[in-house]
C-alpha positions in Angstrom: -18.3 -11.2 -43.6 -19.7 -14.8 -43.8 -15.6 -16.2 -43.3 -15.5 -14.0 -40.3 -19.1 -15.5 -38.8 -17.9 -18.7 -39.5 -14.9 -18.3 -37.6 -16.6 -16.6 -34.5 -19.5 -19.6 -34.6 -16.5 -21.6 -34.4 -14.9 -20.2 -31.3 -18.4 -20.2 -29.9 -18.9 -23.7 -29.8 -15.3 -24.3 -28.6 -15.9 -22.2 -25.8 -19.4 -24.1 -24.9 -19.5 -27.5 -23.8 -15.9 -28.6 -24.8 -14.3 -25.9 -22.1 -16.9 -26.7 -19.5 -15.7 -30.6 -20.3 -12.0 -29.7 -20.0 -12.6 -27.4 -17.2 -14.8 -29.9 -15.0 -11.7 -32.1 -15.6 -9.0 -29.7 -14.3 -11.0 -29.1 -11.4 -10.7 -33.1 -10.4 -6.8 -33.1 -11.5 -6.1 -29.7 -9.1 -7.9 -31.6 -6.2 -5.8 -34.6 -7.2 -2.4 -32.7 -7.5 -3.1 -31.1 -4.0 -3.2 -34.4 -2.7 0.5 -35.3 -4.1 1.9 -32.6 -3.8 1.0 -32.4 0.4 3.0 -36.0 0.1 6.0 -34.6 -1.9 6.1 -31.2 0.4 6.2 -33.7 3.7 9.0 -35.9 1.6 11.0 -33.6 0.3 10.9 -30.9 2.9 9.4 -32.7 6.1 8.0 -29.1 7.1 4.4 -28.5 5.5 2.9 -25.3 4.6 -0.4 -24.1 3.8 -2.0 -24.4 0.3 -5.1 -22.5 -0.4 -7.7 -25.0 -1.0 -10.0 -24.1 2.1 -10.3 -20.6 3.5 -8.4 -20.2 6.6 -11.2 -18.1 8.3 -13.9 -20.6 7.6 -11.7 -24.1 8.7 -8.6 -24.7 10.7 -8.6 -28.5 10.1 -5.5 -28.8 7.8 -3.6 -31.4 10.1 0.2 -30.1 10.0 -0.2 -27.3 7.9 0.9 -23.8 9.0 -1.3 -20.8 8.1 -0.3 -16.8 8.1 -2.2 -14.9 10.2 -2.1 -11.9 8.0 -5.1 -13.5 5.7 -7.4 -10.5 6.5 -5.0 -8.5 4.1 -5.4 -10.7 1.2 -7.3 -11.2 -1.7 -10.8 -13.1 -1.4 -9.8 -14.7 -4.7 -7.0 -16.1 -3.1 -9.0 -18.7 -0.9 -12.3 -18.5 -3.0 -11.4 -19.6 -6.2 -14.5 -22.0 -7.2 -14.1 -25.8 -7.8 -16.8 -28.4 -8.0 -14.9 -31.2 -6.0 -13.7 -28.9 -3.5 -17.2 -27.3 -2.8 -18.1 -30.9 -2.8 -15.8 -32.1 0.6 -13.4 -34.0 -1.8 -10.7 -32.5 0.3 -11.5 -34.1 3.5 -9.1 -36.9 3.0 -6.0 -34.8 2.0 -6.5 -32.9 4.9 -6.3 -36.1 7.0 -3.2 -37.1 4.6 -0.4 -35.5 6.7 -1.1 -36.8 10.1 -2.0 -40.3 8.3 1.4 -40.7 6.4 3.4 -39.7 9.9 1.9 -42.2 12.2 2.7 -44.7 9.5 6.2 -43.2 8.6 6.1 -43.5 5.0 7.4 -39.9 4.3 10.3 -40.5 7.2 11.6 -43.6 5.9 11.2 -42.1 1.8 13.1 -39.1 3.1 15.4 -41.1 4.8 16.1 -43.6 1.7 16.2 -40.8 -1.1 17.6 -37.8 0.6 19.8 -39.2 3.5 22.0 -36.0 2.9 19.2 -33.9 4.2 18.6 -35.9 7.5 22.2 -35.7 8.4 22.1 -31.8 7.8 20.4 -29.0 10.7 16.8 -27.9 8.9 17.3 -24.6 7.9 15.2 -22.3 5.8 16.3 -21.9 1.9 15.0 -19.4 -0.8 13.6 -21.7 -2.9 11.2 -24.9 -2.7 12.3 -28.5 -3.8 10.0 -27.7 -7.3 11.1 -24.3 -7.7 14.8 -23.6 -9.1 17.7 -23.2 -7.1 20.2 -22.2 -9.5 22.7 -19.0 -9.1 20.4 -16.7 -11.1 17.2 -17.7 -9.6 18.0 -17.0 -5.9 20.7 -14.2 -6.3 17.9 -12.0 -5.0 18.6 -13.7 -1.4 21.7 -11.0 -1.4 19.4 -8.3 -0.7 16.2 -7.2 1.0 14.7 -4.9 -1.2 13.4 -4.2 -4.6 15.6 -4.4 -8.0 15.3 -0.4 -9.1 16.3 0.9 -12.1 17.0 4.8 -12.0 17.5 6.8 -14.8 17.8 10.9 -14.3 18.7 12.6 -17.7 21.5 15.6 -17.0 19.7 19.0 -17.3 21.3 22.3 -19.2 23.1 24.8 -17.6 19.9 27.4 -17.5 17.8 24.7 -15.6 20.7 24.2 -13.4 21.6 27.5 -12.4 17.6 27.9 -11.7 17.7 25.8 -8.6 14.4 24.2 -9.7 13.2 21.1 -7.6 13.7 17.8 -9.0 10.2 16.0 -10.6 10.8 12.5 -8.9 8.6 9.8 -11.2 8.0 6.2 -9.9 6.6 4.0 -12.6 5.2 0.5 -11.3 4.4 -2.5 -13.8 1.7 -4.7 -14.3 1.3 -8.8 -14.6 3.9 -11.1 -15.5 6.3 -7.9 -16.2 9.2 -6.3 -14.5 10.7 -2.5 -14.7 11.8 -3.9 -18.4 8.1 -2.2 -19.4 9.0 0.5 -19.2 12.8 0.6 -19.5 12.5 -0.7 -23.4 9.5 1.9 -23.9 9.5 4.9 -21.9 13.1 5.2 -20.7 14.4 4.0 -23.9 12.9 7.5 -25.9 13.9 10.1 -23.0 16.3 12.7 -24.4 19.7 12.5 -22.3 19.3 16.3 -21.5 16.5 17.9 -20.4 16.4 21.9 -20.9 12.7 22.4 -18.5 12.1 20.3 -16.1 14.5 18.0 -14.0 13.3 14.9 -13.9 14.6 11.7 -11.8 12.8 8.1 -12.9 12.3 5.1 -10.6 11.2 1.7 -12.4 10.8 -1.0 -10.0 10.3 -4.7 -10.1 7.6 -5.4 -8.0 8.2 -7.9 -5.1 7.7 -11.8 -6.4 8.9 -9.8 -10.1 12.0 -9.5 -12.3 15.5 -9.5 -10.3 13.2 -8.5 -6.6 12.8 -10.9 -4.0 10.5 -14.1 -4.0 10.2 -14.9 -0.3 8.4 -17.9 0.4 6.9 -16.7 3.6 5.5 -14.1 1.9 1.7 -13.5 1.0 2.2 -10.8 -1.4 -0.3 -8.5 -0.4 -1.4 -5.0 -1.0 0.5 -4.2 1.8 4.0 -5.6 1.5 4.4 -4.4 -2.0 3.6 -0.5 -0.8 5.8 -1.5 2.2 8.5 -2.3 -0.3 8.3 0.5 -2.5 8.3 2.5 0.4 12.2 0.8 1.9 13.4 0.5 -1.6 12.4 3.8 -3.4 11.0 6.5 -1.0 12.8 6.4 2.2 16.7 5.3 0.6 16.0 7.9 -2.1 14.5 10.9 0.8 11.3 11.3 -1.5 9.2 13.9 -0.5 6.9 14.3 -3.2 6.7 12.3 -6.6 4.5 11.3 -9.5 2.9 7.6 -10.0 2.7 5.5 -13.4 1.5 2.4 -13.4 0.4 -0.2 -15.4 -2.4 -2.7 -15.3 -2.1 -4.8 -12.0 0.6 -2.1 -10.6 -2.6 0.1 -11.1 -4.0 -1.4 -8.0 -0.7 -0.9 -5.9 -0.3 2.5 -7.4 -3.2 3.7 -5.7 -3.0 2.1 -2.2 0.9 3.9 -2.3 -1.1 7.2 -3.5 -3.4 6.5 -0.5 -0.7 6.0 2.3 1.3 9.6 1.1 -1.3 11.5 0.0 0.7 14.8 1.2 3.5 13.5 -1.3 2.0 12.3 -4.4 1.8 15.0 -6.9 0.0 13.1 -9.6 -0.9 9.2 -10.7 -1.4 8.1 -14.1 -2.8 4.9 -14.7 -2.5 2.7 -17.7 -5.1 0.4 -18.4 -6.4 -0.1 -14.7 -8.5 -3.3 -14.1 -11.9 -2.3 -12.4 -13.4 -3.7 -9.2 -16.7 -2.9 -7.6 -17.1 -2.4 -4.2 -19.5 -5.3 -3.4 -18.7 -8.6 -2.1 -17.1 -10.8 -4.4 -16.3 -8.1 -6.4 -12.8 -9.6 -7.2 -13.9 -12.5 -7.8 -16.3 -11.2 -10.8 -13.3 -9.6 -12.0 -11.2 -12.5 -12.0 -14.1 -14.3 -14.0 -13.8 -11.8 -17.0 -9.9 -11.3 -16.6 -9.5 -15.3 -16.3 -12.4 -16.5 -18.1 -12.5 -20.0 -18.5 -12.3 -20.8 -22.2 -10.2 -22.8 -24.6 -9.8 -20.2 -27.4 -7.7 -18.2 -28.1 -4.6 -20.1 -26.6 -3.7 -17.4 -24.5 -6.9 -17.0 -22.4 -6.7 -20.7 -21.7 -3.4 -20.8 -20.5 -4.2 -17.6 -18.5 -7.4 -19.5 -17.2 -5.5 -22.6 -16.2 -2.7 -20.9 -14.2 -4.9 -18.2 -12.5 -8.0 -20.7 -11.2 -5.6 -24.0 -10.4 -3.0 -23.8 -7.8 -1.7 -27.2 -8.4 -1.6 -27.6 -11.8 -0.3 -24.1 -12.0 2.6 -25.5 -9.6 2.9 -28.2 -12.0 3.6 -25.8 -14.8 6.3 -24.2 -12.8 7.8 -27.2 -11.9 8.0 -28.2 -15.4 8.9 -24.7 -17.3 10.9 -22.7 -14.4 12.6 -25.0 -12.6 14.1 -26.7 -15.7 14.4 -23.3 -17.3 17.8 -23.4 -18.6 17.1 -26.8 -20.4 13.8 -25.1 -22.3 16.5 -21.9 -22.5 18.3 -23.9 -24.8 16.2 -25.5 -26.9 14.4 -22.3 -27.4 17.7 -20.8 -28.9 18.5 -24.1 -31.0 15.1 -23.5 -32.6 15.2 -19.8 -33.5 19.1 -19.6 -33.7 19.3 -17.1 -31.4 22.3 -16.3 -29.1 20.1 -14.3 -26.7 16.6 -14.6 -25.5 14.0 -11.7 -25.4 13.5 -10.4 -22.0 10.0 -11.6 -21.8 11.0 -14.8 -21.9 13.8 -14.7 -19.5 12.2 -12.9 -17.1 9.0 -15.1 -17.0 11.1 -18.1 -15.7 12.4 -16.4 -12.9 8.9 -16.8 -11.2 8.2 -19.6 -8.5 5.1 -20.8 -8.0 4.4 -19.1 -4.4 5.0 -16.0 -5.9 3.2 -15.9 -9.2 -0.1 -17.6 -7.6 -0.1 -15.5 -4.9 -0.3 -12.3 -7.4 -2.6 -14.2 -9.8 
């Protein structure tokens, strides 16, 4: 009992003043990395894309950056993640940086010097950014504009086949940092090969930005886009006039939106561990405070908070881990003496910064 109390007291101390100090430094580091990545984007890509340090509804003073017009469909957490230095106006210089470097010609000089082959080519949109991995596996989704869908339909008994009962369709939607394998390795794994009472057909989807589904760089991964992609990839191609929905965690939000749009077709909705959002303004930000509380212990909570609250630190992590995932996978295989890595590891490294941040 005393050991447990001592452990709780230690965790309380760690998550007190030290946590505030560390995340205060992260606030500063994230703003510094914002300036660094803006400059590197200008050098490596020439075309600048907006980050989310400021709300486009509140300012249009991001020289050189293109804001998308669909921000009204986005979660308020995308632009309102609190940062003391950002609120103090630390980024005023950063907003002018693209214009300053363009006038001086620093970025153009570095691009011509470091990447002469790019200056000779006709500019074209590429699937991945310079800070993301461009290996064949990571950009394989460019061959399709639909979600990756795993379909399983157990065979039916002769009696059930003769009864002409309609097929019961079930769409499975996974949660955050997961994929269709969340369902195929659990529910699908234990399904019987033959059904005698009901004719089922199961669809497990990789949501937009997850698993083997598309991860477009010009996408905002809004709730509307998630629902439209499920409609385009599952409902319309398979002519589903009625279906059930099963969802977990973040997927529950998508499931409710899907049920609202197809209220006449959805027969039931099963939500596993759904997140709760109140109906007051700023409720999703309050939920983020709970889901990704800024604390040092346990390590999983610390990592979640770092990736959820800091856009540019998260991009740095994606650059180090995801862009170099093949090297890390080789190292892990050597350390663990495994010839094949768990799917959770290989799928985690398939994320791009753009897709992971917009889903956070």
